[in-house]
C-alpha positions in Angstrom: -26.4 -14.5 -23.2 -27.5 -14.1 -19.5 -25.8 -17.3 -18.5 -22.5 -16.7 -20.1 -22.6 -13.0 -18.4 -23.2 -14.8 -15.0 -20.1 -17.2 -15.6 -18.1 -14.1 -16.4 -17.6 -15.6 -19.9 -18.8 -12.4 -21.4 -19.1 -8.9 -20.0 -20.9 -5.6 -21.8 -17.8 -3.4 -22.8 -18.3 0.0 -23.5 -14.9 1.6 -23.2 -13.1 0.8 -26.3 -12.3 4.0 -27.9 -14.3 4.6 -31.2 -16.7 1.9 -30.3 -19.5 4.0 -30.5 -18.7 6.0 -33.6 -18.1 3.1 -35.7 -21.8 1.8 -34.7 -24.8 3.2 -37.0 -27.4 5.0 -34.9 -30.3 3.4 -36.6 -28.8 -0.2 -35.8 -27.7 -0.2 -31.9 -25.5 -3.0 -30.8 -23.9 -4.1 -27.8 -20.4 -4.9 -27.4 -19.2 -7.8 -25.2 -15.7 -8.5 -24.2 -14.3 -12.2 -23.8 -12.0 -12.1 -20.8 -10.6 -15.5 -21.8 -9.5 -14.1 -25.6 -7.7 -11.1 -24.1 -4.0 -11.2 -25.6 -1.2 -10.7 -23.4 0.6 -7.5 -23.4 3.5 -7.0 -26.3 6.8 -6.4 -25.3 7.8 -2.7 -25.5 9.6 -1.8 -28.5 13.0 0.1 -28.6 11.4 3.3 -29.6 8.9 3.5 -26.6 9.6 5.8 -24.0 10.2 4.2 -20.4 7.9 4.4 -17.7 8.5 7.5 -15.1 11.5 7.1 -12.9 11.2 5.6 -9.4 10.8 8.6 -7.1 8.0 10.1 -9.3 5.7 6.9 -8.5 4.1 4.7 -5.7 4.4 1.2 -6.1 2.5 -1.3 -4.0 1.9 -5.0 -3.9 -1.6 -6.7 -3.6 -1.5 -10.1 -2.3 -4.7 -12.5 -3.1 -3.7 -15.0 -0.7 -2.6 -17.5 -4.0 -5.9 -17.0 -6.0 -4.5 -14.2 -8.4 -3.6 -16.7 -10.8 -7.6 -17.7 -10.8 -8.9 -14.5 -10.8 -7.1 -13.2 -14.0 -7.5 -12.6 -16.6 -11.5 -11.6 -15.7 -10.1 -9.6 -12.7 -8.8 -6.7 -14.9 -12.0 -5.8 -17.0 -14.0 -6.3 -14.2 -12.9 -4.3 -11.6 -11.7 -1.6 -14.5 -15.4 -1.5 -15.0 -16.7 -1.2 -11.7 -13.9 1.8 -11.4 -14.8 3.7 -14.1 -18.8 3.9 -12.7 -17.4 4.8 -8.9 -14.6 7.5 -10.1 -15.9 10.1 -12.2 -12.8 11.0 -13.9 -11.4 7.2 -14.3 -10.4 6.1 -17.9 -9.5 3.1 -19.0 -6.3 3.0 -21.6 -5.4 -0.7 -22.1 -6.7 -4.1 -20.8 -4.7 -7.5 -21.4 -4.8 -10.6 -20.1 -1.4 -9.7 -17.9 -1.5 -6.3 -17.9 -3.9 -2.9 -17.0 -3.7 0.6 -17.6 -5.9 3.2 -16.9 -6.0 7.0 -15.4 -7.8 8.9 -12.7 -8.4 11.8 -10.7 -5.8 13.1 -8.7 -8.5 15.2 -6.9 -11.0 12.9 -6.3 -14.3 12.4 -7.6 -16.3 15.5 -6.5 -13.9 17.7 -8.1 -13.8 15.4 -11.4 -17.3 16.1 -11.4 -17.3 19.6 -11.1 -14.7 19.7 -13.6 -16.6 17.7 -16.1 -19.6 20.2 -15.4 -17.9 23.2 -16.6 -17.4 21.7 -20.1 -13.9 20.7 -19.7 -12.6 24.5 -19.2 -10.5 23.5 -16.3 -8.3 20.7 -16.9 -8.6 17.6 -14.4 -5.4 16.5 -13.2 -5.0 12.5 -13.7 -2.3 9.6 -12.6 -1.8 6.8 -14.3 -2.0 3.2 -12.5 -1.0 -0.1 -14.1 -1.7 -3.2 -12.7 0.7 -6.4 -13.8 1.2 -9.7 -12.1 4.9 -10.4 -10.3 6.1 -12.8 -7.9 5.5 -15.8 -10.2 2.0 -14.6 -10.3 1.7 -14.7 -6.2 1.5 -10.7 -6.0 -0.2 -8.0 -8.5 2.0 -4.8 -9.0 0.2 -1.9 -8.7 2.2 1.3 -9.9 0.9 4.9 -9.4 2.7 7.6 -11.6 2.2 11.1 -12.9 0.9 11.6 -16.3 2.2 13.3 -19.0 0.7 16.2 -20.3 1.7 17.5 -23.9 3.8 16.5 -26.4 7.3 17.6 -27.4 9.2 20.6 -26.1 5.5 21.6 -24.3 5.1 18.3 -22.4 5.2 18.4 -18.8 4.5 15.5 -15.7 1.5 16.3 -13.5 1.7 16.2 -9.9 3.4 13.2 -7.8 1.0 11.1 -6.3 0.5 10.8 -2.7 -0.7 8.7 0.3 -4.2 10.4 -0.1 -4.5 9.0 -3.6 -3.0 5.2 -2.8 -5.4 5.6 0.1 -8.3 6.5 -2.1 -7.4 3.8 -5.0 -6.9 0.9 -2.1 -10.3 1.8 -1.2 -11.7 1.7 -4.6 -10.1 -1.8 -5.4 -11.7 -3.4 -2.2 -15.2 -2.0 -3.4 -14.7 -3.3 -6.9 -13.4 -6.5 -5.7 -16.0 -7.2 -3.3 -19.1 -6.2 -5.7 -17.7 -9.4 -8.3 -16.1 -11.5 -5.1 -17.3 -10.9 -1.9 -15.5 -13.4 -0.2 -11.9 -12.9 -1.7 -10.2 -9.8 -0.3 -6.1 -8.9 -0.7 -3.5 -7.5 2.1 -1.5 -4.5 0.5 2.2 -4.5 1.0 5.1 -2.5 -0.2 8.7 -3.5 -1.1 11.1 -3.9 2.2 13.8 -1.4 2.3 16.3 -3.7 4.1 16.1 -7.2 2.1 17.7 -5.9 -1.2 19.1 -9.3 -2.0 16.1 -11.1 -1.5 13.2 -8.5 -2.1 9.9 -9.1 -0.5 6.8 -7.1 0.5 6.0 -5.9 3.9 2.4 -5.7 5.0 1.2 -2.0 4.7 -1.0 -2.2 7.4 2.2 -3.2 10.0 4.1 -0.2 8.6 1.3 2.3 9.6 0.2 0.9 12.7 3.6 -0.2 14.3 5.5 2.5 16.5 8.9 0.7 14.9 8.0 -1.1 11.8 10.1 -4.6 11.3 11.2 -6.4 8.6 9.4 -10.0 9.3 12.1 -11.9 7.8 15.2 -10.3 9.3 13.6 -8.3 12.3 15.5 -5.6 11.3 13.9 -2.2 11.7 12.5 -0.3 8.2 14.7 2.4 7.9 14.4 5.1 5.2 11.2 4.4 4.0 9.8 6.3 1.1 8.7 9.8 1.6 4.8 9.2 0.6 4.9 6.4 3.2 6.5 8.7 6.0 4.0 11.1 5.6 1.3 8.7 5.8 2.7 7.2 8.7 2.8 11.0 10.6 -0.8 11.6 9.8 -1.5 8.4 11.4 0.3 8.7 14.3 0.9 12.6 14.9 2.0 12.5 18.6 4.7 9.4 17.8 8.0 10.9 18.5 10.2 7.7 18.5 12.6 7.1 15.0 11.7 4.2 13.1 14.6 2.0 14.5 15.2 -0.3 17.6 16.6 1.9 20.5 19.7 0.3 22.0 20.6 2.2 25.3 24.2 1.1 26.1 25.6 1.1 29.8 27.3 4.4 30.2 27.3 7.4 32.3 25.9 9.6 29.8 22.1 11.1 29.5 19.5 9.2 27.5 16.9 11.6 26.6 17.6 13.8 29.4 17.1 11.0 32.1 20.9 10.1 33.7 21.2 6.2 33.4 22.5 4.4 36.3 26.0 2.7 36.2 25.6 -0.9 35.6 25.9 -3.6 38.7 24.7 -6.6 37.5 24.6 -6.2 33.5 20.7 -6.3 33.1 19.6 -7.3 29.7 16.0 -5.8 29.1 13.3 -6.8 25.8 10.6 -4.2 26.0 8.0 -5.5 23.1 5.1 -3.5 22.5 1.6 -3.9 20.4 -0.3 -0.6 19.8 -3.2 -1.1 17.5 -4.5 1.9 15.5 -8.2 1.6 17.2 -6.8 2.0 20.8 -5.1 4.7 22.4 -1.2 5.3 21.4 1.2 4.1 23.9 3.2 6.2 25.7 6.7 4.4 24.6 8.9 7.6 25.7 7.5 8.0 29.2 7.7 4.2 29.7 11.6 4.1 28.2 12.6 7.1 30.3 11.8 5.4 33.7 13.2 2.0 32.6 16.4 3.6 31.6 16.9 4.9 35.3 16.7 1.0 36.8 19.7 0.3 38.7 22.0 -2.0 36.9 20.6 -1.9 33.6 22.9 -2.5 30.8 21.1 -2.9 27.8 17.4 -1.9 26.9 16.0 -3.2 23.5 12.5 -1.8 22.4 10.8 -3.7 19.6 7.1 -4.5 18.2 5.6 -7.8 19.7 5.2 -9.9 16.6 5.0 -13.7 16.4 8.6 -13.9 15.5 10.2 -11.6 18.3 8.2 -13.1 21.2 9.2 -16.5 19.9 13.2 -15.3 20.0 12.7 -13.4 23.5 11.0 -16.4 24.8 14.1 -18.4 24.3 16.6 -16.4 25.6 15.2 -14.7 28.5 15.1 -15.9 32.2 11.6 -14.3 33.1 9.1 -12.7 31.5 6.4 -9.7 32.7 3.4 -9.1 31.1 1.0 -6.4 30.9 -2.0 -4.3 29.5 -4.0 -1.4 29.4 -7.8 -1.6 29.8 -9.8 0.2 26.6 -13.1 1.9 27.2 -14.9 -1.5 26.9 -13.1 -2.7 29.8 -11.3 -5.2 27.5 
């Protein structure tokens, strides 16, 4: 039995509804789950209500670097069991070979514990989280949506999920995966708002860290991000004042950001690429742009994030390159 558990062929399972009541108290039994025998999720019937609206939910995509098909279906019960131990108000609702659904507290573990200690006198607000493979089995779609409370005319929807709950859930996923597979990680992403005809995911860390996030395929600026993602960016970059699009300064006699631009003489095209990591002081792009737009003969100024694609593109088209870096507290 221990060998089967070590090989993830069996795992203790005490989360099935009615399991404790069905077993006689005089003869205690231990219930085990066989991940390889989990059935797939049945198709939704015609009378089953649809999920919450897209505006009320947060959808992220987890990339396990090509290992998702090897981790399933064992990963679902493994991670959910760990989450039920670390998250006080977590509740496993459904587990299949290709789908999992659970609820967790929107206030966090501390408030969930306090609500439980009060004997249920204060209802804990919960959110629903569904996990389902997508993209040909390469990505895991994680949808966080509000939970409907009550039934009939008294039914109401709990509060919408925010980036704080998303951040807490991602950290819980990483801890649960590290407890099972320490050498396996994942990368979180969101649906690219630019590429509608060829949908793909964009790295969440890049969107949060870059001053002007770009699509890695089309190199277009990522505009009209979801509200929860914009709030997350504003929290991490409170002093950032540039809009999330590439700024192009045309050769006119008007003023740009309060600084007059010189009349073009030689038609200089300047490409400004930068990188500002989260663990370093944010670059003052606005101050540098105010100096650049006053250069004589400047006809066009493009400001973009320095990525592998943008660097290759610029190196093929420019005549001269000037590089610079700021010295951090470690002298690097």
